[in-house]
Every structure is written in structure tokens, then in C-alpha cells.
PyMOL Python script that loads the backbone (N, CA, C, O; Angstrom):
from pymol import cmd

cmd.read_pdbstr("""\
ATOM      1  N   MET A   1    -148.274 286.508 -36.718  1.00  0.00           N
ATOM      2  CA  MET A   1    -148.509 286.263 -35.289  1.00  0.00           C
ATOM      3  C   MET A   1    -147.885 284.931 -34.870  1.00  0.00           C
ATOM      4  O   MET A   1    -147.223 284.831 -33.838  1.00  0.00           O
ATOM      5  N   TYR A   2    -148.114 283.923 -35.692  1.00  0.00           N
ATOM      6  CA  TYR A   2    -147.573 282.592 -35.376  1.00  0.00           C
ATOM      7  C   TYR A   2    -146.049 282.625 -35.360  1.00  0.00           C
ATOM      8  O   TYR A   2    -145.412 282.054 -34.475  1.00  0.00           O
ATOM      9  N   LEU A   3    -145.473 283.302 -36.355  1.00  0.00           N
ATOM     10  CA  LEU A   3    -144.014 283.387 -36.431  1.00  0.00           C
ATOM     11  C   LEU A   3    -143.441 284.099 -35.214  1.00  0.00           C
ATOM     12  O   LEU A   3    -142.410 283.695 -34.677  1.00  0.00           O
ATOM     13  N   LEU A   4    -144.111 285.155 -34.786  1.00  0.00           N
ATOM     14  CA  LEU A   4    -143.646 285.912 -33.631  1.00  0.00           C
ATOM     15  C   LEU A   4    -143.654 285.043 -32.378  1.00  0.00           C
ATOM     16  O   LEU A   4    -142.692 285.029 -31.609  1.00  0.00           O
ATOM     17  N   ALA A   5    -144.749 284.322 -32.188  1.00  0.00           N
ATOM     18  CA  ALA A   5    -144.853 283.445 -31.021  1.00  0.00           C
ATOM     19  C   ALA A   5    -143.768 282.376 -31.065  1.00  0.00           C
ATOM     20  O   ALA A   5    -143.173 282.036 -30.042  1.00  0.00           O
ATOM     21  N   ARG A   6    -143.518 281.853 -32.259  1.00  0.00           N
ATOM     22  CA  ARG A   6    -142.491 280.832 -32.404  1.00  0.00           C
ATOM     23  C   ARG A   6    -141.123 281.407 -32.057  1.00  0.00           C
ATOM     24  O   ARG A   6    -140.315 280.749 -31.401  1.00  0.00           O
ATOM     25  N   GLN A   7    -140.870 282.622 -32.494  1.00  0.00           N
ATOM     26  CA  GLN A   7    -139.595 283.273 -32.197  1.00  0.00           C
ATOM     27  C   GLN A   7    -139.423 283.460 -30.695  1.00  0.00           C
ATOM     28  O   GLN A   7    -138.331 283.258 -30.164  1.00  0.00           O
ATOM     29  N   GLU A   8    -140.493 283.843 -30.011  1.00  0.00           N
ATOM     30  CA  GLU A   8    -140.429 284.008 -28.556  1.00  0.00           C
ATOM     31  C   GLU A   8    -140.117 282.685 -27.880  1.00  0.00           C
ATOM     32  O   GLU A   8    -139.330 282.632 -26.934  1.00  0.00           O
ATOM     33  N   THR A   9    -140.740 281.611 -28.372  1.00  0.00           N
ATOM     34  CA  THR A   9    -140.486 280.289 -27.796  1.00  0.00           C
ATOM     35  C   THR A   9    -139.027 279.913 -27.962  1.00  0.00           C
ATOM     36  O   THR A   9    -138.404 279.390 -27.038  1.00  0.00           O
ATOM     37  N   ILE A  10    -138.479 280.182 -29.148  1.00  0.00           N
ATOM     38  CA  ILE A  10    -137.068 279.885 -29.402  1.00  0.00           C
ATOM     39  C   ILE A  10    -136.193 280.704 -28.454  1.00  0.00           C
ATOM     40  O   ILE A  10    -135.212 280.191 -27.917  1.00  0.00           O
ATOM     41  N   ASN A  11    -136.543 281.966 -28.249  1.00  0.00           N
ATOM     42  CA  ASN A  11    -135.776 282.820 -27.339  1.00  0.00           C
ATOM     43  C   ASN A  11    -135.797 282.266 -25.925  1.00  0.00           C
ATOM     44  O   ASN A  11    -134.762 282.216 -25.260  1.00  0.00           O
ATOM     45  N   ILE A  12    -136.973 281.847 -25.460  1.00  0.00           N
ATOM     46  CA  ILE A  12    -137.106 281.306 -24.106  1.00  0.00           C
ATOM     47  C   ILE A  12    -136.258 280.052 -23.952  1.00  0.00           C
ATOM     48  O   ILE A  12    -135.565 279.880 -22.949  1.00  0.00           O
ATOM     49  N   VAL A  13    -136.317 279.180 -24.949  1.00  0.00           N
ATOM     50  CA  VAL A  13    -135.548 277.935 -24.898  1.00  0.00           C
ATOM     51  C   VAL A  13    -134.054 278.233 -24.873  1.00  0.00           C
ATOM     52  O   VAL A  13    -133.313 277.618 -24.106  1.00  0.00           O
ATOM     53  N   SER A  14    -133.607 279.170 -25.704  1.00  0.00           N
ATOM     54  CA  SER A  14    -132.183 279.478 -25.757  1.00  0.00           C
ATOM     55  C   SER A  14    -131.717 280.124 -24.459  1.00  0.00           C
ATOM     56  O   SER A  14    -130.594 279.885 -24.015  1.00  0.00           O
ATOM     57  N   ILE A  15    -132.574 280.944 -23.845  1.00  0.00           N
ATOM     58  CA  ILE A  15    -132.236 281.550 -22.554  1.00  0.00           C
ATOM     59  C   ILE A  15    -132.094 280.472 -21.489  1.00  0.00           C
ATOM     60  O   ILE A  15    -131.172 280.517 -20.676  1.00  0.00           O
ATOM     61  N   LYS A  16    -133.013 279.497 -21.493  1.00  0.00           N
ATOM     62  CA  LYS A  16    -132.939 278.400 -20.527  1.00  0.00           C
ATOM     63  C   LYS A  16    -131.651 277.604 -20.718  1.00  0.00           C
ATOM     64  O   LYS A  16    -130.967 277.268 -19.751  1.00  0.00           O
ATOM     65  N   CYS A  17    -131.330 277.307 -21.978  1.00  0.00           N
ATOM     66  CA  CYS A  17    -130.103 276.557 -22.266  1.00  0.00           C
ATOM     67  C   CYS A  17    -128.883 277.353 -21.823  1.00  0.00           C
ATOM     68  O   CYS A  17    -127.936 276.792 -21.271  1.00  0.00           O
ATOM     69  N   TYR A  18    -128.909 278.672 -22.067  1.00  0.00           N
ATOM     70  CA  TYR A  18    -127.783 279.529 -21.729  1.00  0.00           C
ATOM     71  C   TYR A  18    -127.563 279.570 -20.221  1.00  0.00           C
ATOM     72  O   TYR A  18    -126.429 279.442 -19.757  1.00  0.00           O
ATOM     73  N   THR A  19    -128.640 279.746 -19.450  1.00  0.00           N
ATOM     74  CA  THR A  19    -128.506 279.794 -17.994  1.00  0.00           C
ATOM     75  C   THR A  19    -128.038 278.448 -17.460  1.00  0.00           C
ATOM     76  O   THR A  19    -127.247 278.390 -16.519  1.00  0.00           O
ATOM     77  N   ARG A  20    -128.530 277.357 -18.065  1.00  0.00           N
ATOM     78  CA  ARG A  20    -128.110 276.024 -17.638  1.00  0.00           C
ATOM     79  C   ARG A  20    -126.617 275.834 -17.891  1.00  0.00           C
ATOM     80  O   ARG A  20    -125.907 275.261 -17.065  1.00  0.00           O
ATOM     81  N   MET A  21    -126.148 276.321 -19.042  1.00  0.00           N
ATOM     82  CA  MET A  21    -124.728 276.222 -19.357  1.00  0.00           C
ATOM     83  C   MET A  21    -123.897 277.046 -18.384  1.00  0.00           C
ATOM     84  O   MET A  21    -122.829 276.612 -17.952  1.00  0.00           O
ATOM     85  N   LEU A  22    -124.389 278.243 -18.035  1.00  0.00           N
ATOM     86  CA  LEU A  22    -123.676 279.083 -17.075  1.00  0.00           C
ATOM     87  C   LEU A  22    -123.568 278.392 -15.727  1.00  0.00           C
ATOM     88  O   LEU A  22    -122.493 278.353 -15.129  1.00  0.00           O
ATOM     89  N   LEU A  23    -124.684 277.846 -15.244  1.00  0.00           N
ATOM     90  CA  LEU A  23    -124.684 277.139 -13.969  1.00  0.00           C
ATOM     91  C   LEU A  23    -123.742 275.947 -14.020  1.00  0.00           C
ATOM     92  O   LEU A  23    -123.011 275.685 -13.065  1.00  0.00           O
ATOM     93  N   PHE A  24    -123.759 275.227 -15.132  1.00  0.00           N
ATOM     94  CA  PHE A  24    -122.918 274.045 -15.281  1.00  0.00           C
ATOM     95  C   PHE A  24    -121.444 274.432 -15.270  1.00  0.00           C
ATOM     96  O   PHE A  24    -120.631 273.751 -14.646  1.00  0.00           O
ATOM     97  N   SER A  25    -121.092 275.521 -15.958  1.00  0.00           N
ATOM     98  CA  SER A  25    -119.695 275.951 -15.999  1.00  0.00           C
ATOM     99  C   SER A  25    -119.238 276.424 -14.625  1.00  0.00           C
ATOM    100  O   SER A  25    -118.091 276.198 -14.241  1.00  0.00           O
ATOM    101  N   GLU A  26    -120.133 277.081 -13.880  1.00  0.00           N
ATOM    102  CA  GLU A  26    -119.796 277.480 -12.508  1.00  0.00           C
ATOM    103  C   GLU A  26    -119.538 276.248 -11.659  1.00  0.00           C
ATOM    104  O   GLU A  26    -118.586 276.204 -10.880  1.00  0.00           O
ATOM    105  N   HIS A  27    -120.398 275.248 -11.817  1.00  0.00           N
ATOM    106  CA  HIS A  27    -120.261 274.002 -11.072  1.00  0.00           C
ATOM    107  C   HIS A  27    -118.928 273.334 -11.411  1.00  0.00           C
ATOM    108  O   HIS A  27    -118.226 272.854 -10.521  1.00  0.00           O
ATOM    109  N   LEU A  28    -118.583 273.304 -12.693  1.00  0.00           N
ATOM    110  CA  LEU A  28    -117.317 272.709 -13.117  1.00  0.00           C
ATOM    111  C   LEU A  28    -116.140 273.478 -12.536  1.00  0.00           C
ATOM    112  O   LEU A  28    -115.144 272.879 -12.131  1.00  0.00           O
ATOM    113  N   ALA A  29    -116.250 274.801 -12.493  1.00  0.00           N
ATOM    114  CA  ALA A  29    -115.171 275.619 -11.946  1.00  0.00           C
ATOM    115  C   ALA A  29    -114.954 275.298 -10.467  1.00  0.00           C
ATOM    116  O   ALA A  29    -113.816 275.184 -10.012  1.00  0.00           O
ATOM    117  N   LYS A  30    -116.050 275.153  -9.721  1.00  0.00           N
ATOM    118  CA  LYS A  30    -115.943 274.802  -8.306  1.00  0.00           C
ATOM    119  C   LYS A  30    -115.312 273.428  -8.145  1.00  0.00           C
ATOM    120  O   LYS A  30    -114.446 273.231  -7.292  1.00  0.00           O
ATOM    121  N   GLU A  31    -115.750 272.475  -8.968  1.00  0.00           N
ATOM    122  CA  GLU A  31    -115.219 271.117  -8.905  1.00  0.00           C
ATOM    123  C   GLU A  31    -113.719 271.118  -9.178  1.00  0.00           C
ATOM    124  O   GLU A  31    -112.958 270.469  -8.461  1.00  0.00           O
ATOM    125  N   SER A  32    -113.290 271.839 -10.205  1.00  0.00           N
ATOM    126  CA  SER A  32    -111.873 271.853 -10.563  1.00  0.00           C
ATOM    127  C   SER A  32    -111.047 272.524  -9.467  1.00  0.00           C
ATOM    128  O   SER A  32    -109.908 272.127  -9.219  1.00  0.00           O
ATOM    129  N   LYS A  33    -111.613 273.536  -8.812  1.00  0.00           N
ATOM    130  CA  LYS A  33    -110.907 274.178  -7.702  1.00  0.00           C
ATOM    131  C   LYS A  33    -110.710 273.191  -6.562  1.00  0.00           C
ATOM    132  O   LYS A  33    -109.642 273.138  -5.952  1.00  0.00           O
ATOM    133  N   GLN A  34    -111.747 272.410  -6.277  1.00  0.00           N
ATOM    134  CA  GLN A  34    -111.650 271.418  -5.213  1.00  0.00           C
ATOM    135  C   GLN A  34    -110.595 270.368  -5.555  1.00  0.00           C
ATOM    136  O   GLN A  34    -109.886 269.887  -4.671  1.00  0.00           O
ATOM    137  N   ILE A  35    -110.492 270.016  -6.824  1.00  0.00           N
ATOM    138  CA  ILE A  35    -109.515 269.006  -7.244  1.00  0.00           C
ATOM    139  C   ILE A  35    -108.097 269.559  -7.101  1.00  0.00           C
ATOM    140  O   ILE A  35    -107.204 268.857  -6.626  1.00  0.00           O
ATOM    141  N   THR A  36    -107.885 270.802  -7.506  1.00  0.00           N
ATOM    142  CA  THR A  36    -106.529 271.359  -7.503  1.00  0.00           C
ATOM    143  C   THR A  36    -106.040 271.633  -6.086  1.00  0.00           C
ATOM    144  O   THR A  36    -104.844 271.505  -5.821  1.00  0.00           O
ATOM    145  N   THR A  37    -106.918 272.000  -5.178  1.00  0.00           N
ATOM    146  CA  THR A  37    -106.489 272.327  -3.820  1.00  0.00           C
ATOM    147  C   THR A  37    -106.292 271.075  -2.985  1.00  0.00           C
ATOM    148  O   THR A  37    -105.930 271.166  -1.812  1.00  0.00           O
TER     149      THR A  37
END
""", "prot")
cmd.dss("prot")
cmd.show_as("cartoon", "prot")
cmd.util.cbc("prot")
cmd.orient("prot")
């Protein structure tokens, strides 16, 4: 039970990190477009 809960916590953390990275890369893409234009 403890291991399962720990695995879920790891999944939640990795999902949060993944979405943050996606948002950050989108932000960088917008920034670079503004620079090039």
C-alpha cells in the first residue's frame, strides 16, 4: 500500500514537471518568434 501511494506521488510530481516544461517551451517559442520578427 505504501509503495503504491509513493508511486502515485512520483507520477503526480512527474506530470507537474512535464506540464511545466511544456508551458515553458511554449513560452520560449513565443519569445523566439518575437525576437526573429
